[in-house]
LUMPATI-216413 format. One record per residue (C-alpha): x, y, z; residue in three letters. Coordinates in steps of 0.25 Angstrom, whole numbers, padded with zeros to 4 digits, always signed. Layout:
! LUMPATI-216413
XYZALA ...
//
This chain:
! LUMPATI-216413
+0000+0000+0000MET +0011+0009+0004ARG +0018+0008-0010VAL +0004+0010-0017LEU +0002+0023-0009MET +0016+0028-0012CYS +0015+0026-0026GLY +0001+0030-0029LEU -0002+0041-0020LEU +0012+0046-0017GLY +0011+0046-0002LEU +0025+0052-0002ALA +0024+0060+0011VAL +0015+0052+0020LEU +0020+0039+0018THR +0034+0041+0015GLY +0035+0036+0001CYS +0044+0048-0003GLY +0041+0062-0007THR +0047+0073-0014ASN +0043+0085-0006ALA +0044+0099-0012VAL +0042+0112-0005PRO +0028+0117-0006VAL +0027+0127-0017SER +0016+0135-0024SER +0010+0130-0037GLY +0006+0117-0042GLY -0007+0109-0043ASN -0019+0106-0033ALA -0013+0094-0027SER +0000+0101-0024MET -0008+0113-0018ASP -0015+0103-0009LYS -0002+0096-0006ALA +0004+0110-0002ARG -0008+0113+0007GLU -0007+0099+0013ARG +0007+0102+0017GLU +0005+0115+0023ASN -0006+0109+0032VAL +0004+0099+0035ILE +0014+0109+0040ALA +0005+0117+0048THR -0001+0104+0055CYS +0015+0101+0058MET +0017+0114+0063LYS +0005+0114+0072GLN +0011+0101+0078LYS +0025+0106+0080GLY +0033+0101+0068PHE +0038+0107+0055SER +0034+0103+0042TYR +0037+0109+0028THR +0026+0108+0017PRO +0031+0100+0005SER +0024+0094-0007VAL +0028+0082-0015SER +0028+0086-0030ARG +0025+0073-0038PRO +0031+0070-0050LYS +0022+0071-0063GLN +0026+0066-0077SER +0022+0073-0089GLU +0021+0060-0097ALA +0006+0053-0098ASN +0009+0040-0091PRO -0002+0033-0099ALA +0004+0038-0112ASP +0007+0026-0120TYR +0019+0031-0128ALA +0026+0036-0114THR +0022+0022-0107MET +0029+0015-0119LYS +0042+0023-0118ALA +0042+0021-0104ASP +0040+0006-0104ARG +0049+0005-0116SER +0060+0009-0107LYS +0055+0006-0093ASN +0046-0006-0094GLY +0036-0006-0082PHE +0047+0002-0074GLY +0052-0010-0066VAL +0066-0014-0072PHE +0068-0001-0078SER +0070+0005-0063ALA +0082-0004-0062ILE +0087-0002-0076VAL +0084+0013-0076TYR +0086+0017-0062PRO +0081+0031-0059LYS +0088+0040-0049PRO +0081+0043-0036PRO +0072+0054-0037GLU +0076+0067-0030THR +0067+0072-0020GLN +0065+0085-0013THR +0066+0082+0002PRO +0055+0082+0011ASP +0057+0095+0019PRO +0052+0089+0032ASN +0060+0077+0031GLN +0072+0084+0038ALA +0063+0087+0049THR +0059+0073+0050ILE +0073+0068+0050ASP +0078+0077+0061SER +0067+0070+0070LEU +0068+0057+0077SER +0060+0048+0086GLY +0047+0053+0092ALA +0048+0067+0086LYS +0050+0061+0071ARG +0038+0051+0074ASP +0030+0064+0079ALA +0033+0072+0066TYR +0029+0061+0056LEU +0017+0058+0064LYS +0013+0073+0064THR +0016+0075+0049VAL +0007+0064+0045ASN -0004+0068+0054GLU -0003+0083+0047CYS -0002+0076+0034ARG -0015+0070+0037VAL -0021+0083+0042THR -0017+0089+0030ALA -0023+0078+0020LEU -0037+0081+0028GLN -0036+0096+0026GLN -0030+0097+0013VAL -0036+0085+0006ASN -0048+0082+0013GLY -0044+0068+0016LEU -0051+0061+0028LYS -0039+0054+0033VAL -0036+0051+0048THR -0022+0047+0048SER -0010+0044+0038LEU -0014+0030+0038ALA -0028+0033+0036ASP -0023+0042+0023TYR -0014+0030+0018GLN -0026+0020+0019ASP -0035+0030+0011GLN -0026+0031+0000MET -0024+0016+0001SER -0038+0014-0002ARG -0038+0026-0012GLU -0027+0016-0020ILE -0035+0005-0019GLU -0048+0013-0026SER -0038+0018-0037ILE -0034+0003-0040ASP -0049-0002-0040LYS -0053+0010-0049GLU -0043+0007-0059LEU -0045-0009-0058ASP -0060-0005-0060GLY -0060+0005-0070ASP -0068-0001-0083PRO -0059+0006-0093LYS -0046+0001-0087LEU -0053-0014-0086LEU -0057-0013-0100GLU -0043-0010-0104LEU -0036-0019-0094ALA -0042-0033-0100ALA -0035-0031-0114PRO -0022-0026-0108PHE -0020-0038-0098ALA -0025-0047-0111GLU -0014-0041-0119CYS -0004-0042-0110LEU -0007-0057-0108LYS -0006-0060-0123SER +0008-0053-0122LYS +0013-0063-0112GLY +0012-0053-0100GLU +0008-0057-0087ARG -0005-0052-0082VAL -0011-0056-0068THR -0022-0045-0068SER -0030-0037-0078ALA -0034-0026-0068LYS -0030-0013-0073PRO -0020-0010-0061ARG -0014-0023-0062ALA -0011-0022-0076LEU -0006-0008-0075SER +0005-0012-0065VAL +0007-0026-0071ARG +0020-0025-0078GLY +0026-0017-0066MET +0022-0028-0056ASP +0027-0039-0066GLN +0041-0033-0068TRP +0042-0028-0054GLY +0041-0043-0050ARG +0052-0046-0060GLN +0061-0035-0054ALA +0059-0041-0040ASP +0062-0055-0044GLN +0075-0050-0051LEU +0080-0044-0038GLY +0077-0034-0027LYS +0076-0020-0030ALA +0089-0013-0032GLY +0096-0026-0034THR +0094-0028-0049VAL +0103-0021-0059THR +0099-0013-0072ALA +0107-0024-0080GLU +0099-0035-0073ALA +0085-0027-0075ALA +0087-0023-0091ARG +0082-0037-0096PRO +0070-0036-0087TYR +0068-0022-0091LEU +0068-0026-0106ALA +0057-0036-0103LYS +0048-0026-0094GLU +0049-0017-0105ILE +0044-0027-0115LYS +0033-0030-0105SER +0029-0016-0102ALA +0027-0013-0117LEU +0018-0025-0119VAL +0010-0020-0107ASP +0009-0006-0112LEU +0005-0011-0127GLU -0006-0020-0119CYS -0011-0009-0110GLY -0009+0004-0118LYS -0024+0007-0117ASP -0025+0002-0103PHE -0014+0011-0098TYR -0020+0023-0105ALA -0031+0022-0096ALA -0026+0016-0084PHE -0015+0026-0081ILE -0023+0039-0082PRO -0034+0033-0073LEU -0024+0027-0063GLN -0016+0041-0062LYS -0030+0049-0061ARG -0035+0040-0049LEU -0021+0041-0043THR -0019+0056-0044ASN -0034+0058-0038GLU -0029+0049-0026ALA -0016+0058-0025ARG -0023+0070-0025VAL -0034+0065-0015LYS -0024+0060-0005TYR -0015+0073-0005GLY -0005+0070-0016PHE -0002+0076-0029GLN -0005+0071-0042GLU +0005+0063-0051GLN 
//
């Protein structure tokens, strides 16, 4: 559940998945304005309880490319496949992140003082979510539970969408006819089928960080071939699935106090 939350809803600040915090500044869209307002509420709340807190806003990365564009997907898959073995063959340098301005304060504390700070900041975050976003949450745990249920709701909507179900059936049959392994014809399962299968292959080859680029290249070549077959069979499916998934995810992100991606 934690992985789903971090990946889908970006719970960077609240659950420690990592954050790219930047100073609060003017300008931006409605979701950023909400984020700034929420951060200011947290700062005021913390000050009232005797703690210092510098407002900051995570600025999500947004790609200009249309993720559902066939040409874009084909170009990407022709190099990276499903993105499994390419991560070993073409390793990316660690992302440079702007430090959280409050981390120095947290690091300077120890024992009971540190625990008190973290407890208070999460309480203030819940207060901000209540005041700014109108969420009926009673605690951080309740907040996470609600988001978990939201993720399940999105999954059900994707798997129950009539258009996606109509497109998923021929997609699955096409994959089978090409010799690809299909364990489920549900829309969500089909959308992650390739990554899951090649991810298991990578796990069998060796633990993360132990497989060399040289050893991974032959697997990447096979993965690319599989990914292109998957794209050709699922061209119409992805053109419908990706925009719907993105819309539902962004609606959930905004609802729960995060910016659109």
